[in-house]
TORSE-343849 format. One line per field, with one value per residue (C-alpha): residue number from 1; residue in three letters; x, y, z. Coordinates in nm, 3 decimals. Example, Ala and Ser with C-alpha at 12.3 -4.5 7.8 and 13.67 -1.06 7.14 Angstrom:
<rs>
num c(1; 2)
residu c(ALA; SER)
x c(1.230; 1.367)
y c(-0.450; -0.106)
z c(0.780; 0.714)
</rs>
This chain:
<rs>
num c(1; 2; 3; 4; 5; 6; 7; 8; 9; 10; 11; 12; 13; 14; 15; 16; 17; 18; 19; 20; 21; 22; 23; 24; 25; 26; 27; 28; 29; 30; 31; 32; 33; 34; 35; 36; 37; 38; 39; 40; 41; 42; 43; 44; 45; 46; 47; 48; 49; 50; 51; 52; 53; 54; 55; 56; 57; 58; 59; 60; 61; 62; 63; 64; 65; 66; 67; 68; 69; 70; 71; 72; 73; 74; 75; 76; 77; 78; 79; 80; 81; 82; 83; 84; 85; 86; 87; 88; 89; 90; 91; 92; 93; 94; 95; 96; 97; 98; 99; 100; 101; 102; 103; 104; 105; 106; 107; 108; 109; 110; 111; 112; 113; 114; 115; 116; 117; 118; 119; 120; 121; 122; 123; 124; 125; 126; 127; 128; 129; 130; 131; 132; 133; 134; 135; 136; 137; 138; 139; 140; 141; 142; 143; 144; 145; 146; 147; 148; 149; 150; 151; 152; 153; 154; 155; 156; 157; 158; 159; 160; 161; 162; 163; 164; 165; 166; 167; 168; 169; 170; 171; 172; 173; 174; 175; 176; 177; 178; 179; 180; 181; 182; 183; 184; 185; 186; 187; 188; 189; 190; 191; 192; 193; 194; 195; 196; 197; 198; 199; 200; 201; 202; 203; 204; 205; 206; 207; 208; 209; 210; 211; 212; 213; 214; 215; 216; 217; 218; 219; 220; 221; 222; 223; 224; 225; 226; 227; 228; 229; 230; 231; 232; 233; 234; 235; 236; 237; 238; 239; 240; 241; 242; 243; 244; 245; 246; 247; 248; 249; 250; 251; 252; 253; 254; 255; 256; 257; 258; 259; 260; 261; 262; 263; 264; 265; 266; 267; 268; 269; 270; 271; 272; 273; 274; 275; 276; 277; 278; 279; 280; 281; 282; 283; 284; 285; 286; 287; 288; 289; 290; 291; 292; 293; 294; 295; 296; 297; 298; 299; 300; 301; 302; 303; 304; 305; 306; 307; 308; 309; 310; 311; 312; 313; 314; 315; 316; 317; 318; 319; 320; 321; 322; 323; 324; 325; 326; 327; 328; 329; 330; 331; 332; 333; 334; 335; 336; 337; 338; 339; 340; 341; 342; 343; 344; 345; 346; 347; 348; 349; 350; 351; 352; 353; 354; 355; 356; 357; 358; 359; 360; 361; 362; 363; 364; 365; 366; 367; 368; 369; 370; 371; 372; 373; 374; 375; 376; 377; 378; 379; 380; 381; 382; 383; 384; 385; 386; 387; 388; 389; 390; 391; 392; 393; 394; 395; 396; 397; 398; 399; 400; 401; 402; 403; 404; 405; 406; 407; 408; 409; 410; 411; 412; 413; 414; 415; 416; 417; 418; 419; 420; 421; 422; 423; 424; 425; 426; 427; 428; 429; 430; 431; 432; 433; 434; 435; 436; 437; 438; 439; 440; 441; 442; 443; 444; 445; 446; 447; 448; 449; 450; 451; 452; 453; 454; 455; 456; 457; 458; 459; 460; 461; 462; 463; 464; 465; 466; 467; 468; 469; 470; 471; 472; 473; 474; 475; 476; 477; 478; 479; 480; 481; 482; 483; 484; 485; 486; 487; 488; 489; 490; 491; 492; 493; 494; 495; 496; 497; 498; 499; 500; 501; 502; 503; 504; 505; 506; 507; 508; 509; 510; 511; 512; 513; 514; 515; 516; 517; 518; 519; 520; 521; 522; 523; 524; 525; 526; 527; 528; 529; 530; 531; 532; 533; 534; 535; 536; 537; 538; 539)
residu c(MET; GLY; LYS; VAL; TYR; VAL; ARG; ILE; PHE; SER; PHE; LEU; ILE; SER; PHE; LEU; ALA; SER; VAL; ASN; CYS; LEU; ALA; ALA; PRO; SER; LEU; GLU; GLY; ILE; GLN; THR; TYR; GLN; LYS; ASN; MET; HIS; LEU; SER; PRO; GLU; HIS; LYS; ARG; LYS; LEU; ALA; ASP; ASP; ILE; THR; ARG; TYR; ARG; ASN; ALA; ASP; ASN; LEU; TRP; ASP; VAL; LEU; ARG; GLU; GLU; PHE; THR; LEU; PRO; HIS; TYR; GLU; ASN; ILE; PRO; ALA; VAL; GLN; GLU; LYS; ILE; GLU; TRP; PHE; MET; ASN; ASN; GLN; ASP; TYR; LEU; LEU; ARG; SER; ALA; THR; ARG; ALA; ALA; PRO; TYR; LEU; TYR; TYR; ILE; LEU; GLN; GLN; VAL; ARG; LYS; ARG; HIS; LEU; PRO; ALA; GLU; LEU; VAL; LEU; LEU; PRO; ILE; VAL; GLU; SER; GLY; TYR; ASN; PRO; PHE; SER; LEU; SER; HIS; VAL; GLY; ALA; ALA; GLY; ILE; TRP; GLN; LEU; MET; PRO; GLY; THR; ALA; THR; GLY; LEU; GLY; VAL; LYS; ARG; ASP; MET; TRP; TYR; ASP; GLY; ARG; ARG; ASP; VAL; ILE; ALA; SER; THR; ARG; ALA; ALA; LEU; ASN; TYR; LEU; ALA; TYR; LEU; GLN; THR; PHE; PHE; GLU; GLY; ASN; TRP; LEU; LEU; ALA; ILE; ALA; ALA; TYR; ASN; THR; GLY; GLU; GLY; ASN; VAL; LEU; ALA; ALA; MET; LYS; ARG; ASN; ILE; ARG; ASP; GLY; ARG; ASP; THR; ASP; PHE; TRP; SER; LEU; PRO; VAL; ALA; GLN; GLU; THR; ARG; ASP; TYR; VAL; PRO; SER; LEU; LEU; ALA; LEU; ALA; VAL; ILE; ILE; THR; HIS; PRO; ASP; GLN; TYR; PRO; ILE; TYR; PHE; PRO; PRO; VAL; ARG; ASN; ALA; PRO; TYR; LEU; ALA; GLN; ILE; ASP; VAL; GLY; ALA; GLN; ILE; ASN; ILE; LYS; TYR; ALA; ALA; GLY; LEU; ALA; GLY; ILE; SER; LEU; LYS; GLN; MET; GLN; GLN; LEU; ASN; SER; GLY; PHE; LYS; ALA; ALA; SER; THR; LYS; GLY; PRO; SER; HIS; LYS; LEU; VAL; LEU; PRO; ILE; GLU; ASN; VAL; GLU; GLN; PHE; THR; GLU; ASN; LEU; ALA; ARG; SER; PRO; LEU; ASN; ASN; ARG; PRO; ILE; ASN; TRP; SER; HIS; TYR; GLN; ILE; LYS; SER; GLY; ASP; THR; ILE; VAL; SER; ILE; ALA; LYS; LYS; PHE; ASN; THR; THR; PRO; ASN; ALA; ILE; ARG; LYS; LEU; ASN; HIS; LEU; ASN; ALA; LYS; ALA; ASN; LEU; ARG; ARG; GLY; SER; GLU; ILE; LEU; ILE; PRO; GLN; LYS; ALA; ASP; ASP; GLU; VAL; MET; PHE; ALA; ALA; ALA; ASP; THR; GLU; LYS; GLU; ALA; ALA; VAL; THR; LYS; ARG; LYS; LYS; ILE; VAL; ALA; THR; ALA; SER; ILE; ALA; VAL; ALA; GLY; LYS; TYR; VAL; LEU; GLN; PRO; GLY; ASP; THR; VAL; TYR; MET; VAL; ARG; ALA; THR; ASP; THR; ILE; LYS; THR; ILE; ALA; TYR; ARG; PHE; HIS; ILE; LYS; PRO; GLU; TYR; LEU; GLN; ALA; ALA; ASN; GLY; LEU; VAL; GLY; GLY; LYS; LYS; LEU; PRO; VAL; GLY; LYS; GLN; LEU; ILE; ILE; PRO; THR; HIS; PHE; ARG; ASN; GLU; THR; ALA; SER; THR; SER; LYS; PRO; THR; ASN; LYS; LEU; GLN; PRO; GLY; ASP; THR; ILE; TYR; MET; VAL; ARG; LYS; GLY; ASP; THR; ILE; GLU; LYS; ILE; ALA; GLN; LYS; PHE; LYS; ALA; SER; PRO; ALA; ALA; ILE; ARG; ILE; VAL; ASN; LEU; VAL; ASP; ASN; ASN; SER; LEU; ALA; GLU; GLY; GLU; LYS; LEU; ILE; ILE; PRO; THR; HIS; LEU; GLN; GLY)
x c(-0.024; 0.152; 0.075; -0.295; -0.424; -0.612; -0.815; -0.890; -1.031; -1.289; -1.528; -1.539; -1.538; -1.848; -2.008; -1.937; -2.088; -2.381; -2.423; -2.323; -2.653; -2.889; -2.790; -2.999; -2.908; -2.940; -2.622; -2.381; -2.254; -2.307; -2.630; -2.640; -2.844; -2.939; -2.763; -2.831; -3.158; -3.334; -3.361; -3.763; -3.989; -3.943; -3.586; -3.528; -3.733; -3.493; -3.200; -3.302; -3.371; -3.089; -2.876; -3.057; -3.000; -2.598; -2.586; -2.774; -2.532; -2.352; -2.019; -1.839; -1.534; -1.783; -1.994; -1.668; -1.486; -1.855; -1.834; -1.472; -1.452; -1.135; -0.895; -0.650; -0.353; -0.276; -0.037; 0.172; 0.554; 0.499; 0.152; 0.251; 0.536; 0.326; 0.074; 0.402; 0.470; 0.154; 0.121; 0.454; 0.363; -0.013; 0.014; 0.047; -0.280; -0.441; -0.347; -0.506; -0.795; -0.850; -0.805; -1.017; -1.320; -1.511; -1.470; -1.531; -1.873; -1.890; -1.582; -1.767; -2.100; -1.867; -1.735; -2.069; -2.219; -1.956; -1.985; -1.584; -1.406; -1.495; -1.098; -1.059; -1.178; -0.861; -0.598; -0.569; -0.418; -0.107; -0.099; -0.147; -0.301; -0.565; -0.393; -0.566; -0.271; -0.028; 0.253; 0.478; 0.861; 0.732; 0.411; 0.117; -0.116; -0.411; -0.547; -0.528; -0.221; -0.328; -0.017; -0.059; -0.141; -0.364; -0.568; -0.634; -0.716; -0.959; -1.151; -0.979; -0.984; -0.683; -0.563; -0.384; -0.622; -0.795; -0.647; -0.910; -0.660; -0.691; -1.060; -1.142; -1.510; -1.362; -1.087; -1.233; -1.472; -1.159; -0.949; -1.256; -1.329; -0.959; -0.934; -1.290; -1.105; -0.780; -1.021; -1.165; -0.812; -0.674; -1.006; -1.117; -0.819; -0.797; -0.406; -0.309; -0.529; -0.450; -0.045; -0.149; -0.278; 0.058; 0.287; 0.083; -0.111; 0.173; 0.443; 0.214; 0.166; 0.552; 0.625; 0.361; 0.482; 0.829; 0.738; 0.518; 0.830; 1.042; 0.759; 0.668; 0.304; 0.164; 0.010; 0.058; 0.286; 0.520; 0.545; 0.933; 0.769; 0.952; 1.027; 0.737; 0.434; 0.558; 0.550; 0.203; -0.049; 0.088; -0.018; -0.363; -0.433; -0.239; -0.448; -0.788; -0.665; -0.621; -0.961; -1.129; -0.986; -1.005; -0.931; -0.643; -0.497; -0.593; -0.566; -0.776; -0.967; -1.178; -1.562; -1.711; -2.058; -2.201; -2.436; -2.372; -2.182; -2.065; -2.281; -2.257; -2.365; -2.417; -2.331; -2.409; -2.125; -1.755; -1.711; -1.412; -1.329; -1.231; -1.577; -1.722; -1.589; -1.750; -2.074; -2.053; -1.920; -1.631; -1.297; -1.133; -0.857; -1.159; -1.300; -0.976; -0.919; -1.289; -1.249; -0.899; -0.913; -0.920; -0.570; -0.664; -0.800; -1.162; -1.394; -1.293; -1.694; -2.007; -1.976; -1.784; -1.966; -1.857; -1.829; -1.939; -1.992; -2.426; -2.452; -2.341; -2.576; -2.849; -2.612; -2.454; -2.756; -2.952; -2.641; -2.555; -2.875; -2.873; -2.521; -2.415; -2.362; -2.685; -2.790; -2.504; -2.289; -1.925; -1.699; -1.353; -1.065; -0.758; -0.444; -0.044; 0.201; 0.451; 0.762; 0.731; 0.406; 0.307; -0.073; -0.095; -0.006; -0.218; -0.491; -0.511; -0.498; -0.826; -0.965; -0.993; -0.881; -0.503; -0.652; -0.961; -0.666; -0.520; -0.825; -0.931; -0.596; -0.499; -0.203; -0.028; 0.116; 0.455; 0.364; 0.611; 0.448; 0.615; 0.682; 0.438; 0.243; -0.164; -0.382; -0.766; -0.898; -1.242; -1.430; -1.461; -1.866; -1.767; -1.550; -1.804; -2.033; -1.785; -1.563; -1.795; -2.083; -1.737; -1.676; -2.006; -2.098; -1.770; -1.849; -2.232; -2.078; -2.031; -2.367; -2.545; -2.350; -2.425; -2.809; -2.846; -2.584; -2.900; -3.186; -2.940; -2.904; -3.318; -3.609; -3.775; -3.990; -4.026; -3.932; -3.585; -3.520; -3.276; -2.956; -2.708; -2.486; -2.752; -2.830; -3.162; -3.197; -3.424; -3.454; -3.386; -3.501; -3.217; -3.174; -3.202; -3.131; -2.755; -2.655; -2.782; -2.570; -2.302; -2.273; -2.285; -2.028; -2.311; -2.434; -2.789; -2.920; -2.861; -3.024; -3.315; -3.352; -3.367; -3.655; -3.842; -3.730; -3.790; -3.542; -3.587; -3.888; -3.846; -3.808; -4.079; -3.882; -3.903; -3.951; -3.727; -3.480; -3.284; -2.917; -2.775; -2.413; -2.325; -2.277; -2.023; -2.049; -1.686; -1.826; -1.996; -1.599; -1.457; -1.599; -1.796; -1.654; -1.495; -1.307; -1.151; -0.778; -0.799; -0.530; -0.254; -0.362; -0.090; -0.124; 0.047; 0.099; 0.016; 0.338; 0.308; 0.188; 0.034; -0.326; -0.485; -0.408; -0.025; -0.054; -0.293; -0.024; 0.262; 0.076; -0.040; -0.438; -0.761; -0.790; -1.139; -1.107; -0.898; -1.174; -1.435; -1.190; -1.120; -1.409; -1.130; -1.091; -0.828; -0.926; -0.954; -0.649; -0.389; -0.031; 0.050; -0.281; -0.260; -0.437; -0.555; -0.470; -0.637; -0.426; -0.543; -0.792; -0.483; -0.478)
y c(0.003; 0.411; 0.701; 0.820; 1.166; 1.208; 1.539; 1.393; 1.092; 1.307; 1.323; 0.996; 0.845; 1.063; 0.944; 0.624; 0.573; 0.750; 0.486; 0.222; 0.344; 0.358; -0.033; -0.345; -0.581; -0.854; -0.686; -0.697; -1.067; -1.116; -1.188; -1.000; -1.036; -0.840; -0.837; -1.112; -1.242; -1.571; -1.627; -1.566; -1.785; -1.623; -1.525; -1.927; -1.992; -1.755; -1.889; -2.218; -2.141; -1.960; -2.246; -2.431; -2.203; -2.182; -2.597; -2.601; -2.347; -2.356; -2.326; -2.010; -2.056; -2.119; -1.783; -1.613; -1.678; -1.572; -1.257; -1.187; -0.817; -0.718; -0.818; -1.053; -0.988; -1.391; -1.345; -1.086; -1.254; -1.105; -1.262; -1.627; -1.570; -1.557; -1.845; -2.073; -1.996; -2.041; -2.417; -2.526; -2.375; -2.524; -2.559; -2.192; -2.167; -2.461; -2.256; -1.957; -2.036; -2.262; -1.940; -1.763; -1.960; -1.804; -1.475; -1.521; -1.477; -1.140; -0.987; -1.072; -0.915; -0.570; -0.592; -0.642; -0.330; -0.114; -0.227; -0.359; -0.605; -0.939; -0.999; -0.819; -1.061; -1.260; -0.953; -1.090; -1.394; -1.147; -0.952; -1.200; -1.513; -1.464; -1.450; -1.193; -1.216; -1.141; -0.846; -0.767; -0.615; -0.245; -0.262; -0.369; -0.530; -0.832; -0.955; -0.650; -0.527; -0.159; 0.051; 0.244; 0.572; 0.442; 0.331; 0.584; 0.801; 0.533; 0.550; 0.240; 0.190; 0.087; 0.117; -0.102; -0.357; -0.357; -0.310; -0.271; -0.342; -0.721; -0.745; -0.903; -0.699; -0.357; -0.402; -0.494; -0.207; -0.003; -0.135; -0.123; 0.176; 0.297; 0.086; 0.266; 0.605; 0.489; 0.379; 0.743; 0.873; 0.702; 0.753; 0.386; 0.238; -0.044; -0.195; 0.171; 0.139; -0.184; -0.090; 0.237; -0.030; -0.169; 0.108; 0.437; 0.658; 0.916; 0.670; 0.543; 0.957; 1.018; 0.748; 0.850; 1.190; 1.031; 0.848; 1.152; 1.384; 1.106; 1.056; 0.691; 0.497; 0.552; 0.225; 0.021; -0.240; 0.096; 0.262; 0.278; 0.132; -0.077; -0.443; -0.529; -0.373; -0.500; -0.856; -0.743; -0.651; -0.997; -1.200; -1.073; -1.145; -1.472; -1.583; -1.470; -1.666; -1.977; -1.961; -1.850; -2.153; -2.503; -2.759; -2.553; -2.466; -2.767; -2.657; -2.783; -2.488; -2.635; -2.579; -2.254; -2.167; -1.882; -1.793; -1.583; -1.800; -1.539; -1.348; -1.082; -1.104; -0.775; -0.978; -0.583; -0.605; -0.721; -1.121; -1.340; -1.495; -1.841; -1.854; -1.723; -2.003; -2.250; -2.127; -2.111; -2.504; -2.398; -2.369; -2.147; -2.132; -2.097; -1.802; -1.635; -1.644; -1.514; -1.230; -1.172; -0.754; -0.834; -0.823; -0.914; -1.214; -1.028; -0.797; -0.454; -0.317; -0.293; -0.180; -0.455; -0.753; -1.114; -1.293; -1.655; -1.908; -1.893; -2.226; -2.149; -1.862; -2.061; -2.275; -1.975; -1.703; -1.973; -2.044; -1.684; -1.635; -1.896; -1.780; -1.572; -1.309; -1.234; -1.150; -0.881; -0.700; -0.784; -0.429; -0.531; -0.306; -0.265; -0.238; -0.188; -0.388; -0.158; -0.214; -0.450; -0.524; -0.875; -1.071; -1.005; -0.653; -0.571; -0.790; -0.600; -0.268; -0.368; -0.550; -0.865; -1.186; -1.303; -1.668; -1.458; -1.247; -1.534; -1.738; -1.408; -1.367; -1.742; -1.703; -2.003; -1.955; -1.910; -1.638; -1.372; -0.996; -0.810; -0.429; -0.282; -0.582; -0.533; -0.745; -0.738; -0.685; -0.846; -0.573; -0.815; -0.863; -0.982; -1.218; -1.363; -1.385; -1.518; -1.782; -1.857; -1.987; -2.159; -2.306; -2.423; -2.613; -2.778; -2.927; -3.031; -3.156; -3.503; -3.548; -3.399; -3.665; -3.991; -3.828; -3.813; -4.155; -4.336; -4.135; -4.267; -4.602; -4.755; -4.625; -4.284; -4.338; -3.952; -3.624; -3.517; -3.168; -2.918; -2.937; -2.651; -2.695; -2.854; -2.689; -2.598; -2.710; -2.651; -2.935; -2.863; -3.007; -3.245; -3.393; -3.717; -3.861; -3.948; -3.621; -3.425; -3.663; -3.631; -3.256; -3.232; -3.516; -3.713; -4.091; -4.094; -4.287; -4.028; -3.769; -3.992; -4.086; -3.669; -3.602; -3.951; -4.004; -4.309; -4.439; -4.449; -4.197; -3.873; -3.561; -3.302; -2.954; -2.689; -2.914; -2.812; -3.062; -3.064; -3.146; -3.278; -3.110; -3.080; -3.455; -3.622; -3.968; -4.047; -4.111; -4.424; -4.564; -4.487; -4.602; -4.441; -4.091; -3.856; -3.549; -3.694; -3.795; -4.206; -4.382; -4.479; -4.136; -3.905; -3.525; -3.407; -3.036; -2.973; -2.854; -2.635; -2.833; -3.087; -3.228; -3.493; -3.767; -3.698; -3.716; -4.012; -4.177; -4.077; -4.252; -4.486; -4.407; -4.318; -3.997; -4.011; -4.087; -3.790; -3.573; -3.687; -3.662; -3.330; -3.193; -3.037; -3.105; -3.033; -2.630; -2.529; -2.711; -2.447; -2.446; -2.507; -2.630; -2.959; -3.279; -3.583; -3.869; -4.189; -4.430; -4.623; -4.777; -4.897; -5.194)
z c(0.000; -0.056; 0.047; 0.079; -0.013; 0.281; 0.150; -0.161; 0.074; 0.311; 0.022; -0.094; 0.257; 0.337; 0.013; 0.004; 0.418; 0.256; -0.004; 0.241; 0.465; 0.209; 0.094; 0.150; 0.402; 0.172; -0.052; 0.261; 0.251; 0.593; 0.798; 1.156; 1.487; 1.785; 2.097; 2.391; 2.279; 2.200; 1.844; 1.801; 1.565; 1.295; 1.338; 1.370; 1.049; 0.840; 0.983; 0.937; 0.553; 0.537; 0.626; 0.406; 0.120; 0.198; 0.229; -0.166; -0.314; -0.578; -0.573; -0.576; -0.774; -1.107; -1.037; -1.002; -1.295; -1.450; -1.313; -1.463; -1.663; -1.646; -1.951; -1.820; -2.065; -2.127; -2.377; -2.212; -2.095; -1.746; -1.723; -1.863; -1.591; -1.337; -1.412; -1.464; -1.061; -0.922; -1.141; -1.000; -0.626; -0.560; -0.224; -0.214; -0.359; -0.160; 0.172; 0.046; -0.081; 0.231; 0.443; 0.206; 0.216; 0.524; 0.376; -0.044; -0.050; 0.206; -0.028; -0.311; -0.203; -0.131; -0.446; -0.628; -0.390; -0.501; -0.927; -0.930; -1.105; -0.994; -1.003; -0.702; -0.492; -0.563; -0.461; -0.098; -0.237; -0.380; -0.096; 0.215; 0.151; 0.257; 0.588; 0.865; 1.083; 0.820; 0.870; 0.657; 0.734; 0.670; 0.920; 0.678; 0.830; 0.716; 0.460; 0.230; 0.387; 0.507; 0.650; 0.940; 0.782; 0.470; 0.759; 0.938; 0.632; 0.505; 0.909; 1.043; 1.391; 1.577; 1.950; 2.183; 2.171; 1.827; 1.486; 1.210; 0.955; 1.084; 1.102; 0.768; 0.789; 0.830; 0.618; 0.337; 0.336; 0.389; 0.088; -0.149; -0.105; -0.190; -0.490; -0.570; -0.541; -0.766; -1.019; -1.035; -1.037; -1.263; -1.512; -1.466; -1.631; -1.381; -1.427; -1.329; -1.003; -0.890; -0.951; -0.722; -0.454; -0.460; -0.465; -0.409; -0.680; -0.631; -0.749; -1.066; -1.113; -1.126; -1.372; -1.613; -1.581; -1.658; -1.981; -2.120; -2.073; -2.262; -2.532; -2.420; -2.359; -2.026; -2.023; -1.687; -1.913; -2.090; -1.687; -1.531; -1.138; -0.909; -0.973; -0.735; -0.870; -1.173; -1.037; -0.867; -1.120; -1.331; -1.054; -1.004; -1.340; -1.381; -1.075; -1.274; -1.551; -1.373; -1.256; -1.589; -1.802; -1.536; -1.794; -1.932; -1.588; -1.334; -0.982; -0.713; -0.494; -0.188; -0.275; -0.139; -0.139; -0.279; 0.032; 0.337; 0.553; 0.782; 1.072; 1.310; 1.649; 1.868; 2.200; 2.396; 2.633; 2.668; 2.604; 2.640; 2.283; 2.466; 2.654; 2.346; 2.113; 2.378; 2.366; 1.962; 2.005; 1.755; 1.862; 2.000; 1.684; 1.476; 1.682; 1.674; 1.302; 1.261; 1.476; 1.389; 1.478; 1.811; 2.004; 2.361; 2.525; 2.508; 2.207; 2.331; 2.385; 2.316; 2.028; 1.826; 1.718; 1.733; 1.402; 1.372; 1.083; 1.020; 1.142; 1.478; 1.556; 1.676; 1.965; 2.056; 2.095; 2.303; 2.535; 2.542; 2.661; 2.955; 3.079; 3.348; 3.104; 3.031; 3.414; 3.402; 3.156; 3.169; 3.200; 3.171; 3.203; 3.039; 3.224; 3.079; 3.276; 3.451; 3.609; 3.940; 3.911; 3.959; 3.946; 4.334; 4.302; 4.030; 4.174; 4.540; 4.281; 4.100; 4.417; 4.263; 4.264; 4.072; 3.998; 3.811; 3.632; 3.537; 3.423; 3.186; 3.038; 3.008; 3.200; 3.406; 3.775; 3.656; 3.366; 3.362; 3.313; 3.030; 3.114; 2.892; 2.786; 2.834; 2.987; 3.117; 3.441; 3.564; 3.809; 4.125; 4.078; 3.731; 3.861; 4.129; 3.779; 3.543; 3.751; 4.020; 3.807; 3.600; 3.918; 4.049; 3.674; 3.686; 4.048; 3.984; 3.615; 3.722; 3.885; 3.588; 3.367; 3.563; 3.516; 3.146; 3.146; 3.328; 3.106; 2.744; 2.838; 2.908; 2.775; 2.804; 3.079; 3.120; 2.942; 2.991; 3.154; 2.955; 3.140; 3.123; 2.855; 2.661; 2.322; 2.143; 1.777; 1.499; 1.274; 0.903; 0.600; 0.547; 0.885; 1.055; 1.386; 1.306; 1.101; 1.408; 1.652; 1.442; 1.397; 1.798; 1.861; 2.089; 1.996; 1.840; 2.104; 2.353; 2.100; 2.116; 2.481; 2.577; 2.274; 2.313; 1.895; 1.716; 1.511; 1.138; 1.187; 0.969; 1.187; 1.132; 0.979; 1.234; 1.544; 1.839; 2.003; 2.284; 2.228; 2.570; 2.431; 2.797; 2.782; 2.534; 2.364; 2.514; 2.852; 2.746; 2.700; 3.133; 3.426; 3.694; 3.635; 3.876; 3.926; 4.263; 4.288; 4.360; 4.509; 4.220; 3.951; 3.844; 3.852; 3.571; 3.435; 3.059; 2.876; 2.556; 2.194; 2.472; 2.343; 2.519; 2.304; 2.348; 2.704; 2.725; 2.535; 2.773; 3.055; 2.853; 2.976; 2.800; 2.602; 2.673; 3.112; 3.109; 2.949; 3.184; 3.493; 3.422; 3.253; 2.950; 2.608; 2.362; 2.275; 2.701; 2.756; 2.893; 2.954; 3.316; 3.381; 3.643; 3.504; 3.712; 3.477; 3.584; 3.554; 3.818; 3.578; 3.435; 3.663)
</rs>
């Protein structure tokens, strides 16, 4: 990204902002749901329709190639050279396309909304390989590689807790606004506009003036620009050529649905990213990837929305409505570490507990505080709501698991009662008992027992089922679950890179037994955490 002329941008951004306000929500490419509430029956039906539409949608790559409008200059040697490079580095394209998959539909919709060439959807492959955490040696960040000055000029927010350049939603809007401006600046010449996105409009203008002075052409191919820019434009065109001619250039691109995959949830309060991932039923890594603008362990505040896969919206909203966050907003404050600070001294200063600070920031007992780094501080009341409730649920979890084991192992005599940690799910048109059980990682017989279902019978569309997600199918392979240390057991401290499976192999124990005894999974393992290894079961 080059230098931005903020004076010219001010009018452009104001104009585009007004256009965005008038745009229909369907043009955004991402669904938005309001804060902290159960989905109404109407919203649930709409969500079910959206999910069905997503699952049945065409492959976006096929749609994309039909929407390309730019000349690709396939016969120019520079483009041929880049085509050859991509064909010899297909692993790079596969990684890029895989990372791009969650965002492609949203970005294409933003491109369509601005009436820009569809080829621009491919630009983040050239810029960053579609990696939202990418940071160049000169300080450009995000999938669009926005420089700090450029981001500021485009209205992208940045502070010590949030970087909008890494936020795919915010940075895409800014980058496409900038490209729309560059297209106007260069009077519709897209090769010059794309070159300017890489090196700055000032450098492109200077090269054009030099050629005019020397009596040479001012088309992109004739300009004396930096080698990086001379490679940049042909790289984009080469990608478009490859996608346009799949028979001639057979490269595997993972299928992407031509329908909304992402949804934004207005939570209405700060929320811990790891806690939110648990509510949504997705991994912490996936939650961080979709919400890459947040630099801390939590969202910054009520003004920021969480991004989720549309298929996880109902589970998140239902679980959030039952969580402690629904009764009291969490107002975590931010603190920058000073010389001499310790967890204990910081806890005293903010009238909270060291344990609460460690849990909120994923710090183990031996973690060192670095001067200048930032941590989140829970208020005392929020500490009690968040962590006391979590401890209570953990202590009661064994009893609840025993209850559902009994429920699932016999014919249902009465009605199963919704348990904390369970999920409410609405049946879709293509659902079966097996597919729903597989999706939520439980055994089909548990799903049948909790809802009084008969195997083989068709599920009515729209029927609400209780998914006993607080009980996972691995409990069936263990003896009586307990979180108490038994004679012959071992205490183990989790190390970096550990997984339940690796630990189980080390002690020749059952992975399922370790999960049940400690009520953990791979996503919730924390370095420095102590686990009970039920080695007494080996005898």
